[in-house]
SELOZA-857861 format. One record per residue (C-alpha): residue in one letter; x negated, y negated, z negated; chain. Coordinates in Angstrom, 2 decimals, always signed. Layout:
N
<r residuo="a" u="X" v="Y" w="Z" cadena="A"/>
...
//
This chain:
83
<r residuo="x" u="+11.29" v="+0.71" w="+7.56" cadena="A"/>
<r residuo="x" u="+11.54" v="-2.64" w="+5.76" cadena="A"/>
<r residuo="x" u="+14.96" v="-1.76" w="+4.37" cadena="A"/>
<r residuo="x" u="+15.46" v="-4.95" w="+2.37" cadena="A"/>
<r residuo="x" u="+14.14" v="-7.15" w="+5.22" cadena="A"/>
<r residuo="x" u="+11.66" v="-8.86" w="+2.88" cadena="A"/>
<r residuo="x" u="+8.94" v="-8.93" w="+5.53" cadena="A"/>
<r residuo="x" u="+6.89" v="-6.47" w="+3.48" cadena="A"/>
<r residuo="x" u="+6.83" v="-2.74" w="+2.96" cadena="A"/>
<r residuo="x" u="+7.21" v="-2.08" w="-0.79" cadena="A"/>
<r residuo="x" u="+6.46" v="+1.14" w="-2.71" cadena="A"/>
<r residuo="x" u="+10.05" v="+2.40" w="-2.70" cadena="A"/>
<r residuo="x" u="+10.10" v="+2.07" w="+1.09" cadena="A"/>
<r residuo="x" u="+6.68" v="+3.69" w="+1.46" cadena="A"/>
<r residuo="x" u="+7.80" v="+6.74" w="-0.52" cadena="A"/>
<r residuo="x" u="+10.21" v="+7.60" w="+2.30" cadena="A"/>
<r residuo="x" u="+7.21" v="+8.22" w="+4.60" cadena="A"/>
<r residuo="x" u="+6.45" v="+11.47" w="+2.77" cadena="A"/>
<r residuo="x" u="+9.02" v="+14.13" w="+3.63" cadena="A"/>
<r residuo="x" u="+8.13" v="+17.44" w="+2.06" cadena="A"/>
<r residuo="x" u="+7.81" v="+20.50" w="+4.27" cadena="A"/>
<r residuo="x" u="+5.16" v="+23.11" w="+4.98" cadena="A"/>
<r residuo="x" u="+3.35" v="+20.88" w="+7.49" cadena="A"/>
<r residuo="x" u="+2.86" v="+17.95" w="+5.10" cadena="A"/>
<r residuo="x" u="+0.62" v="+17.23" w="+2.12" cadena="A"/>
<r residuo="x" u="+0.65" v="+20.33" w="-0.09" cadena="A"/>
<r residuo="x" u="-1.16" v="+18.48" w="-2.89" cadena="A"/>
<r residuo="x" u="+1.97" v="+16.51" w="-3.74" cadena="A"/>
<r residuo="x" u="+4.58" v="+17.81" w="-6.18" cadena="A"/>
<r residuo="x" u="+7.94" v="+18.99" w="-4.88" cadena="A"/>
<r residuo="x" u="+10.19" v="+16.32" w="-3.43" cadena="A"/>
<r residuo="x" u="+12.53" v="+14.51" w="-5.79" cadena="A"/>
<r residuo="x" u="+16.28" v="+14.94" w="-5.35" cadena="A"/>
<r residuo="x" u="+17.80" v="+13.09" w="-2.38" cadena="A"/>
<r residuo="x" u="+18.25" v="+9.40" w="-3.14" cadena="A"/>
<r residuo="x" u="+15.73" v="+9.41" w="-6.01" cadena="A"/>
<r residuo="x" u="+12.47" v="+7.46" w="-5.89" cadena="A"/>
<r residuo="x" u="+9.35" v="+9.41" w="-5.00" cadena="A"/>
<r residuo="x" u="+6.51" v="+8.10" w="-7.20" cadena="A"/>
<r residuo="x" u="+3.93" v="+10.54" w="-5.75" cadena="A"/>
<r residuo="x" u="+4.82" v="+9.61" w="-2.17" cadena="A"/>
<r residuo="x" u="+4.86" v="+5.91" w="-3.07" cadena="A"/>
<r residuo="x" u="+1.36" v="+6.12" w="-4.62" cadena="A"/>
<r residuo="x" u="-0.05" v="+8.09" w="-1.69" cadena="A"/>
<r residuo="x" u="+1.18" v="+5.67" w="+0.97" cadena="A"/>
<r residuo="x" u="+0.46" v="+2.49" w="-0.95" cadena="A"/>
<r residuo="x" u="-3.10" v="+3.73" w="-1.50" cadena="A"/>
<r residuo="x" u="-3.43" v="+4.24" w="+2.26" cadena="A"/>
<r residuo="x" u="-1.66" v="+1.10" w="+3.47" cadena="A"/>
<r residuo="x" u="-2.00" v="-1.65" w="+0.85" cadena="A"/>
<r residuo="x" u="-5.57" v="-2.78" w="+1.53" cadena="A"/>
<r residuo="x" u="-5.46" v="-5.95" w="-0.58" cadena="A"/>
<r residuo="x" u="-3.73" v="-4.09" w="-3.47" cadena="A"/>
<r residuo="x" u="-1.00" v="-6.69" w="-3.94" cadena="A"/>
<r residuo="x" u="+1.74" v="-4.07" w="-4.27" cadena="A"/>
<r residuo="x" u="+3.20" v="-4.58" w="-0.80" cadena="A"/>
<r residuo="x" u="+2.20" v="-3.83" w="+2.78" cadena="A"/>
<r residuo="x" u="+2.15" v="-6.54" w="+5.43" cadena="A"/>
<r residuo="x" u="+2.82" v="-5.77" w="+9.07" cadena="A"/>
<r residuo="x" u="-0.89" v="-6.40" w="+9.70" cadena="A"/>
<r residuo="x" u="-1.90" v="-3.79" w="+7.09" cadena="A"/>
<r residuo="x" u="+0.52" v="-1.29" w="+8.61" cadena="A"/>
<r residuo="x" u="-0.70" v="-1.93" w="+12.16" cadena="A"/>
<r residuo="x" u="-4.33" v="-1.61" w="+11.05" cadena="A"/>
<r residuo="x" u="-3.55" v="+1.82" w="+9.62" cadena="A"/>
<r residuo="x" u="-1.42" v="+3.03" w="+12.56" cadena="A"/>
<r residuo="x" u="-3.45" v="+1.68" w="+15.50" cadena="A"/>
<r residuo="x" u="-6.05" v="+4.50" w="+15.68" cadena="A"/>
<r residuo="x" u="-3.27" v="+7.12" w="+15.64" cadena="A"/>
<r residuo="x" u="-1.28" v="+5.22" w="+18.27" cadena="A"/>
<r residuo="x" u="-4.30" v="+4.81" w="+20.53" cadena="A"/>
<r residuo="x" u="-5.07" v="+8.52" w="+20.23" cadena="A"/>
<r residuo="x" u="-1.52" v="+9.83" w="+20.66" cadena="A"/>
<r residuo="x" u="+0.30" v="+7.07" w="+22.54" cadena="A"/>
<r residuo="x" u="+3.76" v="+5.73" w="+21.82" cadena="A"/>
<r residuo="x" u="+6.39" v="+8.49" w="+21.66" cadena="A"/>
<r residuo="x" u="+8.85" v="+8.49" w="+24.57" cadena="A"/>
<r residuo="x" u="+11.77" v="+8.38" w="+22.13" cadena="A"/>
<r residuo="x" u="+10.55" v="+5.19" w="+20.41" cadena="A"/>
<r residuo="x" u="+12.59" v="+2.04" w="+20.78" cadena="A"/>
<r residuo="x" u="+12.67" v="-1.26" w="+18.96" cadena="A"/>
<r residuo="x" u="+15.23" v="-1.47" w="+16.17" cadena="A"/>
<r residuo="x" u="+17.08" v="-4.71" w="+15.62" cadena="A"/>
//
C-alpha cells in the first residue's frame, strides 16, 4: 500500500482504504471520482492509524492497528507477500 515506497503510509495512500459501498462507513460522503483524492477517507484512516499524529503511518502503527483483527480472523488464504 506504500505506493511511493517511502517507508510510510501517507494520507493519499490511506484514502484508498475506504472504498464506498453499502457495507462500508455510511457516515462518509459519496466517493470522489476515480483517481481523485479522498479527503474524508484520508482523515478517517489517518485518525485511526497515525497514533503519533506526524502525518504518516509507520509499519509499527499499521501493525498495531491490524493485529487484533488478524488474530481474530486469521490471515486470508489468498494473501501473499508483494515485492
